[in-house]
C-alpha positions as CSV (number, residue, x, y, z in Angstrom):
1,M,-14.4,19.3,-30.4
2,K,-18.3,19.0,-30.5
3,E,-20.2,19.1,-27.2
4,N,-21.2,15.8,-27.5
5,D,-17.6,14.4,-28.0
6,K,-16.8,15.8,-24.4
7,I,-16.2,13.4,-21.6
8,V,-18.5,13.9,-18.2
9,L,-16.7,13.4,-15.5
10,N,-18.4,12.4,-11.9
11,G,-17.2,13.9,-9.0
12,E,-14.4,11.0,-8.2
13,E,-13.2,10.3,-11.5
14,L,-10.6,12.6,-11.1
15,E,-8.7,10.0,-9.8
16,R,-8.0,8.6,-13.2
17,K,-5.9,11.8,-14.2
18,N,-3.6,11.3,-11.4
19,T,-2.9,7.6,-12.6
20,I,-2.8,9.3,-16.4
21,L,-0.1,11.5,-15.4
22,N,1.8,9.0,-13.2
23,G,1.9,7.0,-16.4
24,E,2.8,9.4,-18.8
25,E,6.3,8.6,-18.6
26,I,5.5,5.0,-19.8
27,G,2.7,5.7,-22.0
28,G,4.8,8.5,-23.6
29,S,8.0,6.2,-24.3
30,D,5.7,3.7,-25.7
31,N,4.0,6.1,-27.9
32,A,7.2,7.6,-29.1
33,A,8.4,3.7,-30.2
34,I,5.2,3.7,-32.4
35,N,6.0,5.4,-35.3
36,S,3.8,4.9,-38.8
37,A,5.8,2.1,-39.9
38,D,5.1,-0.5,-36.8
39,R,1.8,0.9,-35.4
40,T,0.2,-2.5,-34.8
41,A,-3.8,-2.9,-35.8
42,D,-4.7,-2.6,-32.2
43,D,-2.7,0.7,-32.0
44,I,-4.4,2.4,-35.3
45,D,-7.8,1.0,-33.6
46,E,-7.2,2.1,-30.4
47,E,-6.6,5.9,-31.5
48,D,-9.3,8.4,-30.8
49,E,-9.9,11.8,-30.3
50,T,-11.1,14.4,-27.8
51,A,-10.1,15.3,-24.3
52,P,-11.6,15.9,-20.7
53,P,-12.9,19.4,-19.9
54,E,-11.9,21.2,-17.2
55,N,-12.8,19.4,-13.7
56,K,-12.8,20.4,-10.1
57,M,-8.6,20.0,-9.7
58,G,-8.4,22.4,-11.6
59,T,-11.2,25.1,-10.3
60,L,-11.9,24.1,-6.6
61,P,-10.4,25.7,-3.6
62,V,-7.2,23.5,-3.0
63,K,-7.7,23.0,0.7
64,K,-11.3,21.7,0.2
65,L,-10.0,19.8,-2.8
66,I,-7.5,17.9,-1.1
67,V,-10.2,17.1,1.9
68,S,-12.5,15.8,-0.3
69,M,-10.4,13.9,-2.6
70,S,-8.3,12.4,0.7
71,L,-11.1,11.7,3.0
72,P,-12.5,8.4,1.4
73,M,-9.1,7.0,1.1
74,M,-8.1,8.1,4.6
75,I,-11.2,6.5,6.1
76,S,-10.9,3.1,4.4
77,M,-7.2,3.1,5.6
78,L,-8.0,3.9,8.8
79,V,-10.4,0.9,8.9
80,Q,-7.5,-1.2,7.2
81,A,-5.7,-0.1,10.2
82,L,-8.1,-0.9,13.0
83,Y,-8.1,-4.5,11.4
84,N,-4.3,-4.9,11.6
85,I,-4.6,-4.3,15.3
86,V,-7.7,-5.8,16.2
87,D,-6.3,-8.8,14.5
88,S,-2.8,-8.8,16.3
89,I,-4.8,-8.1,19.6
90,F,-6.5,-11.5,19.3
91,V,-3.8,-13.3,18.6
92,S,-1.9,-11.8,21.5
93,Q,-4.8,-13.4,23.8
94,I,-3.4,-16.5,23.0
95,S,0.3,-16.2,24.3
96,E,3.4,-13.7,23.5
97,D,4.7,-16.4,21.4
98,A,1.5,-16.6,19.1
99,L,2.3,-12.7,18.4
100,T,6.1,-13.6,17.6
101,A,4.2,-16.3,15.3
102,V,2.4,-13.6,13.5
103,T,4.8,-10.9,13.5
104,L,7.7,-13.6,11.8
105,A,5.0,-14.4,9.5
106,F,4.6,-10.5,8.1
107,P,7.2,-10.2,5.9
108,L,6.1,-12.9,3.6
109,Q,2.4,-11.5,3.9
110,M,3.7,-7.9,2.9
111,M,5.2,-9.5,-0.2
112,I,1.6,-10.7,-1.3
113,I,0.5,-7.4,-0.6
114,S,3.5,-6.1,-2.6
115,V,2.8,-8.3,-5.9
116,G,-0.9,-7.7,-5.6
117,S,-1.0,-4.3,-5.2
118,G,2.3,-3.2,-7.5
119,T,0.4,-5.2,-10.1
120,G,-2.4,-3.3,-9.7
121,V,-0.5,0.2,-10.0
122,G,0.3,-1.0,-13.5
123,V,-2.9,-1.8,-14.3
124,N,-4.5,1.0,-13.0
125,A,-1.9,3.4,-14.9
126,L,-2.2,1.7,-18.4
127,L,-6.0,1.4,-17.6
128,S,-6.9,5.1,-16.7
129,K,-4.5,6.5,-19.5
130,A,-6.3,4.3,-22.1
131,L,-9.6,5.4,-20.9
132,G,-8.3,9.5,-20.9
133,E,-7.1,9.1,-24.7
134,K,-10.4,7.1,-25.4
135,K,-8.9,4.0,-26.1
136,Q,-11.6,1.7,-25.2
137,K,-10.0,-1.4,-26.6
138,R,-6.5,-0.7,-25.3
139,A,-8.4,-0.3,-21.7
140,N,-10.2,-3.4,-21.5
141,K,-7.0,-5.0,-22.6
142,A,-5.8,-3.9,-19.3
143,A,-8.3,-4.7,-17.1
144,N,-8.5,-8.3,-18.4
145,N,-4.6,-8.8,-18.6
146,G,-4.6,-7.5,-14.9
147,L,-7.2,-10.3,-14.0
148,L,-4.8,-12.9,-15.4
149,L,-1.9,-11.3,-13.8
150,T,-3.8,-11.7,-10.8
151,L,-4.3,-15.3,-10.9
152,L,-1.0,-16.1,-11.9
153,S,0.2,-14.2,-8.9
154,F,-2.1,-16.4,-7.1
155,I,-0.5,-19.5,-8.6
156,V,2.7,-18.7,-7.5
157,F,2.0,-17.8,-3.6
158,V,0.3,-21.5,-3.8
159,A,3.6,-22.8,-4.2
160,V,5.3,-20.2,-1.8
161,G,2.7,-21.8,1.1
162,L,3.5,-25.4,0.2
163,F,6.9,-25.0,0.1
164,V,8.5,-21.8,1.8
165,A,6.3,-21.0,4.5
166,E,7.9,-23.1,7.1
167,P,11.2,-22.7,6.1
168,F,11.0,-19.0,6.4
169,I,9.7,-19.3,9.6
170,K,12.9,-21.6,11.0
171,T,15.1,-18.9,9.4
172,Q,14.1,-16.4,12.3
173,T,13.6,-18.8,14.9
174,N,14.3,-22.2,16.0
175,K,11.3,-22.4,19.1
176,S,9.0,-25.3,17.6
177,N,6.0,-23.6,19.3
178,I,6.4,-20.5,17.1
179,V,7.4,-22.0,14.0
180,D,4.5,-24.5,14.2
181,M,2.0,-21.6,14.6
182,G,3.7,-19.3,11.9
183,S,4.2,-22.0,9.4
184,A,0.4,-22.9,10.0
185,Y,-0.9,-19.3,9.8
186,L,1.3,-18.7,6.6
187,Y,0.3,-21.4,4.9
188,V,-3.3,-20.7,5.2
189,C,-2.4,-17.0,4.3
190,C,-0.6,-18.0,0.7
191,T,-2.6,-21.2,-0.5
192,M,-5.5,-19.2,0.5
193,S,-4.8,-15.7,-1.1
194,L,-7.1,-15.8,-4.2
195,G,-9.1,-13.4,-2.0
196,V,-6.7,-10.7,-1.2
197,F,-5.1,-10.8,-4.8
198,F,-8.6,-10.3,-6.6
199,Q,-9.5,-7.9,-4.2
200,M,-6.7,-5.8,-4.8
201,T,-7.0,-5.6,-8.3
202,F,-10.9,-5.1,-8.5
203,E,-10.4,-2.1,-5.9
204,R,-7.8,-0.9,-8.5
205,L,-10.1,-1.1,-11.3
206,L,-12.7,0.9,-9.5
207,Q,-10.0,3.5,-8.7
208,S,-8.8,3.5,-12.1
209,T,-12.1,4.8,-13.3
210,G,-12.7,7.3,-10.3
211,R,-14.9,5.3,-8.3
212,T,-12.9,5.8,-5.1
213,Q,-16.0,5.4,-3.0
214,L,-17.0,2.1,-4.1
215,S,-13.6,0.9,-3.7
216,M,-13.9,2.0,-0.1
217,I,-16.9,-0.1,0.3
218,S,-15.3,-3.3,-0.7
219,Q,-12.2,-2.7,1.3
220,M,-14.1,-1.7,4.6
221,T,-16.7,-4.9,4.2
222,G,-13.5,-6.8,4.0
223,A,-12.2,-5.4,7.0
224,I,-15.3,-5.8,8.9
225,I,-15.9,-9.4,7.9
226,N,-12.3,-10.2,9.3
227,I,-12.8,-8.2,12.8
228,I,-16.4,-9.9,13.0
229,F,-14.6,-13.9,12.5
230,D,-11.3,-13.3,14.2
231,P,-12.4,-13.8,17.5
232,I,-15.6,-16.9,16.5
233,F,-12.5,-18.5,14.5
234,I,-9.6,-18.1,17.0
235,F,-11.4,-18.7,20.2
236,G,-14.2,-21.0,19.2
237,Y,-17.8,-19.1,19.5
238,F,-21.3,-20.2,18.0
239,G,-20.6,-23.7,17.7
240,V,-17.2,-23.0,15.7
241,P,-14.2,-24.8,16.6
242,A,-11.2,-23.2,18.6
243,F,-8.8,-22.9,15.9
244,G,-6.2,-20.4,17.8
245,V,-3.4,-18.6,15.6
246,I,-4.6,-20.3,12.2
247,G,-8.1,-19.3,13.1
248,A,-6.8,-15.6,12.5
249,A,-5.7,-16.7,9.2
250,Y,-8.6,-18.0,8.1
251,A,-10.6,-14.8,9.1
252,T,-8.3,-13.1,7.3
253,V,-8.8,-15.1,4.3
254,L,-12.5,-14.9,4.8
255,G,-12.6,-11.2,4.8
256,Q,-10.5,-10.7,1.7
257,T,-12.4,-13.5,-0.3
258,V,-16.1,-11.7,0.6
259,A,-14.2,-8.1,-0.2
260,A,-13.0,-9.7,-3.6
261,I,-16.6,-11.1,-4.7
262,V,-18.2,-7.2,-3.5
263,G,-15.4,-5.7,-5.7
264,L,-16.8,-8.1,-8.7
265,V,-20.1,-7.2,-8.2
266,L,-19.2,-3.5,-7.9
267,N,-17.5,-3.6,-11.4
268,L,-19.9,-5.6,-13.1
269,K,-22.7,-3.7,-12.1
270,Y,-21.3,0.4,-12.1
271,N,-18.0,0.4,-13.7
272,V,-19.4,0.7,-17.0
273,D,-16.0,2.2,-18.3
274,I,-14.5,-1.1,-18.7
275,Q,-15.6,-4.1,-19.8
276,L,-14.6,-7.7,-17.9
277,S,-14.4,-11.0,-20.0
278,V,-13.3,-14.6,-18.9
279,K,-12.7,-15.4,-22.5
280,K,-10.5,-12.2,-23.0
281,M,-9.0,-12.8,-19.7
282,F,-7.1,-16.0,-21.1
283,K,-6.2,-14.0,-24.4
284,P,-2.9,-12.6,-23.2
285,S,-1.7,-9.4,-24.9
286,W,2.5,-9.7,-23.8
287,K,2.6,-5.7,-25.0
288,T,-0.1,-4.8,-22.4
289,I,1.5,-7.4,-19.7
290,G,4.8,-5.4,-20.6
291,R,3.3,-2.0,-20.2
292,I,1.4,-3.5,-17.0
293,Y,4.8,-4.3,-15.5
294,A,7.2,-1.3,-16.6
295,V,4.8,0.8,-14.0
296,G,4.1,-2.2,-11.4
297,V,7.4,-3.6,-11.3
298,P,8.7,-0.4,-9.5
299,S,5.8,-0.4,-7.1
300,I,6.3,-4.0,-6.3
301,L,10.1,-3.1,-5.5
302,M,9.3,-0.2,-3.4
303,M,6.7,-2.2,-1.2
304,A,9.2,-5.5,-0.8
305,I,11.5,-3.1,0.3
306,G,9.1,-3.0,3.4
307,S,9.2,-6.8,3.6
308,V,13.2,-7.4,3.5
309,M,13.0,-4.6,6.6
310,S,10.6,-6.4,8.6
311,Y,12.3,-9.8,8.0
312,S,15.9,-8.1,8.7
313,M,14.8,-6.3,11.9
314,N,13.1,-9.6,13.3
315,M,16.5,-11.3,12.8
316,I,18.0,-8.9,14.9
317,L,15.5,-8.3,17.6
318,G,15.7,-12.4,17.7
319,A,19.0,-12.3,18.8
320,F,18.0,-10.5,22.3
321,S,14.5,-12.7,22.7
322,T,11.5,-13.4,21.0
323,T,9.6,-11.0,23.3
324,A,11.5,-8.2,21.5
325,V,10.2,-9.6,18.3
326,A,6.6,-9.4,20.1
327,V,7.3,-5.5,20.4
328,F,8.3,-5.0,16.9
329,G,4.9,-6.3,15.9
330,A,2.6,-4.9,18.2
331,Y,4.8,-1.5,17.1
332,F,4.2,-2.0,13.5
333,K,0.6,-2.8,14.1
334,L,-0.1,0.5,16.1
335,Q,1.9,3.1,13.9
336,S,-0.2,1.7,11.1
337,F,-3.0,3.7,13.0
338,I,-1.0,7.0,12.9
339,F,0.5,6.3,9.4
340,M,-2.7,5.4,7.5
341,P,-4.6,8.7,7.4
342,V,-1.1,10.2,6.3
343,F,-1.1,7.7,3.2
344,G,-4.7,8.4,2.7
345,L,-3.7,12.1,2.4
346,N,-0.7,11.2,0.1
347,N,-3.2,9.1,-2.2
348,G,-5.3,12.4,-2.4
349,L,-2.7,15.1,-2.9
350,I,-1.2,12.9,-6.0
351,P,-4.1,13.4,-8.3
352,V,-4.2,16.9,-7.0
353,L,-0.4,17.9,-8.1
354,A,-0.6,15.8,-11.2
355,Y,-3.7,17.3,-12.5
356,N,-2.3,21.1,-11.9
357,Y,1.4,20.0,-13.1
358,G,-0.1,19.2,-16.4
359,A,-2.4,22.3,-16.2
360,R,0.7,24.2,-15.4
361,S,-0.6,25.9,-12.4
362,R,2.2,26.7,-10.3
363,D,0.6,28.5,-7.5
364,R,-2.0,25.6,-6.9
365,I,0.9,22.6,-6.8
366,K,2.6,25.2,-4.1
367,E,-0.6,25.6,-2.1
368,A,-1.3,22.0,-2.1
369,T,2.1,20.8,-1.2
370,S,2.3,23.2,1.7
371,F,-1.4,22.4,3.1
372,A,-0.6,18.9,2.6
373,M,2.7,19.2,4.5
374,K,0.9,20.8,7.5
375,L,-1.4,18.3,7.5
376,A,0.5,15.4,7.8
377,L,2.6,16.9,10.6
378,S,-0.1,17.7,12.6
379,I,-1.5,14.2,12.4
380,M,2.2,12.8,12.9
381,L,2.5,14.9,16.1
382,V,-0.4,13.7,17.7
383,G,0.5,10.4,17.0
384,M,4.1,11.1,18.9
385,V,2.2,12.9,21.5
386,V,0.4,9.2,22.0
387,F,3.0,7.1,21.9
388,W,4.7,9.4,24.4
389,A,1.8,9.8,26.4
390,I,0.4,6.3,27.0
391,P,2.7,3.5,25.8
392,S,1.8,1.2,28.5
393,V,-2.0,1.5,27.8
394,L,-1.1,0.6,24.0
395,L,0.9,-2.0,24.8
396,G,-1.6,-3.5,27.0
397,F,-3.9,-4.4,24.3
398,F,-1.6,-6.8,23.5
399,K,-1.4,-8.6,26.9
400,A,1.7,-7.4,27.4
401,S,3.9,-9.1,30.1
402,D,6.1,-6.8,32.5
403,N,9.1,-8.1,30.2
404,M,7.2,-7.0,27.1
405,L,6.4,-3.7,28.8
406,A,9.8,-3.0,29.9
407,I,11.2,-3.2,26.4
408,G,8.0,-2.1,24.6
409,V,7.7,1.5,26.5
410,P,11.1,2.9,25.9
411,A,10.5,1.3,22.0
412,L,7.5,3.3,21.3
413,R,9.0,6.5,22.6
414,I,12.2,6.4,20.7
415,I,10.7,5.4,17.6
416,S,7.8,8.0,17.6
417,L,10.5,10.5,17.3
418,S,10.7,9.9,13.9
419,F,6.9,10.4,13.1
420,P,6.9,14.1,12.6
421,V,9.9,13.7,10.0
422,A,8.4,11.0,8.4
423,A,5.2,13.0,7.9
424,L,7.4,15.7,5.7
425,C,8.8,13.0,3.6
426,I,5.7,11.0,2.9
427,A,4.4,14.5,1.6
428,M,7.5,15.3,-0.4
429,G,7.3,11.8,-2.0
430,S,3.7,12.9,-3.1
431,M,5.3,15.2,-5.5
432,F,7.8,12.5,-7.1
433,Q,5.1,10.3,-7.9
434,A,2.6,12.8,-9.2
435,F,5.4,14.2,-11.3
436,S,6.6,10.9,-12.9
437,K,9.7,10.9,-10.7
438,S,9.0,7.4,-8.8
439,K,12.7,6.5,-8.9
440,Y,13.0,9.5,-6.5
441,S,10.9,7.7,-4.0
442,L,12.4,4.5,-4.7
443,I,15.8,5.7,-4.1
444,V,14.6,7.3,-0.7
445,S,12.9,3.9,0.5
446,I,16.1,1.9,-0.5
447,G,18.4,4.5,1.6
448,R,16.5,4.7,4.5
449,Q,15.0,1.1,5.0
450,L,18.0,-0.5,3.6
451,V,21.2,1.5,3.7
452,V,20.8,3.1,7.2
453,L,18.3,1.7,9.3
454,I,19.0,-2.3,8.8
455,P,23.0,-1.7,9.1
456,V,22.4,1.0,11.9
457,A,20.1,-1.1,13.9
458,W,22.9,-4.2,13.7
459,L,25.6,-2.0,14.9
460,L,23.3,-0.7,17.8
461,A,22.6,-4.5,18.5
462,Q,26.3,-4.9,19.2
463,T,26.2,-3.1,22.2
464,G,24.0,-5.5,23.9
465,K,21.3,-3.5,24.7
466,V,18.0,-3.7,22.7
467,Q,17.0,-0.2,23.8
468,F,19.5,1.1,21.5
469,V,18.5,-0.5,18.4
470,W,15.5,1.7,18.7
471,F,17.2,4.6,17.7
472,A,18.0,3.2,14.2
473,F,14.4,4.6,13.2
474,P,14.7,8.4,13.8
475,I,18.1,8.3,12.6
476,A,17.3,6.6,9.6
477,E,14.4,8.9,9.0
478,L,16.4,12.2,9.3
479,M,18.7,10.5,6.2
480,S,15.3,10.0,4.3
481,L,14.5,13.8,5.2
482,A,18.0,14.6,3.8
483,L,17.7,12.6,0.8
484,S,13.7,13.9,-0.1
485,T,14.6,17.5,0.3
486,Y,17.5,17.4,-1.9
487,F,15.3,15.6,-4.3
488,Y,12.3,17.8,-3.6
489,R,14.2,21.0,-4.4
490,R,15.4,19.3,-7.5
491,V,12.1,18.8,-8.8
492,N,10.8,22.1,-7.5
493,R,13.5,23.9,-9.1
494,N,13.6,21.6,-12.5
495,I,10.1,21.4,-12.9
496,V,7.3,23.4,-10.8
497,M,9.3,26.9,-11.4
498,Q,9.5,26.1,-15.0
499,L,5.9,26.0,-15.3
């Protein structure tokens, strides 16, 4: 390979290789199916030579590498977690019922995130692989078809907002005040979801070409806008009417729309690796769309499981009281501040493992996994201590009543027992994703949330004591650890030790 044929990767371009390797299973099977007899003109045109040279993921000290790769994403996710908490804190100042209404709406909101983010994962995988293979046309097809799928996803959720929002809330409560607030909140979030869908897609396009710092700018801009406008729209400041709960929805979609605009500008100005085109966006390639969803659908399903779990827990806790549901909503927001840094670490670890898997560097894989486990465990232990030490203070942010404190204090303490175990499971899950074994992560997620958590929570609810229900979380996490350990040993034996 000539010197001028090499790709010069900037510092963050390396994230591209993660997705290349994660997508290898899909790409590999596609390429195997395309033989000399049935290759299309596009396939022939997209083929090119050259491979990227050695980069920092194969040379930089492992600990320094993981920190440098993870830190931008950890910061970005912390800001997102802060937005989630602040959003609910403002809503809780209206009333406990308002917090309950938003909590009941959350599972459907998670479905929006699941579809948008999962589709983005598929776009990311196909685009990054195409760029790594020097197939520019295929990369552009992935990007532009991804934009089309984003638009279609928005249209689907407009229909959901119009026809599903109110019935969805009514399946969880018959309290008219909560139904009205929850339905109105969901209506806005769904029918005005264009911003969140394009925000996620534009951020994925930046990430797929290694520009994670630009992606962070988009995420943080949206979160900050949301935090600023939450109190303005909810309580009515500066001449703006007090919209109440629906004001939180307006602030949310405003932040998402601004973030989408920022993401579009950043892609057009700085993402020179792909060429976006409105004209090409409306010329779908069914083959490209199939490849996108081959990777994206499993990701959508994994995230959708969380939505099903939240909905089911709302139903189980709602049988006790709306206060119990409000406690669960407050917990869910608070725990995100602990889990998000670990997920950021996870996102930084995956490309390191994937790259060194491709480079057949067993020692670096072992060092990276060990370091990440220790770091994740440390973060989660701090979170558990905080939840045990000051649960009343944490719930106080949500204007907790005496009844809410009576239910919430033991809830936070009991559920937080699962944090250290979850840290190990998340770290092991990174290896599954890095080595194209995402099915293991899907099995673990289904096992933890649907096979164990929900049935155990329902059984414990039959005791008539809500405090027993919270034990379902550490029980489910122990099952998750057992499954994760089994798959981890299998991957270590069959893949890592064979390098």
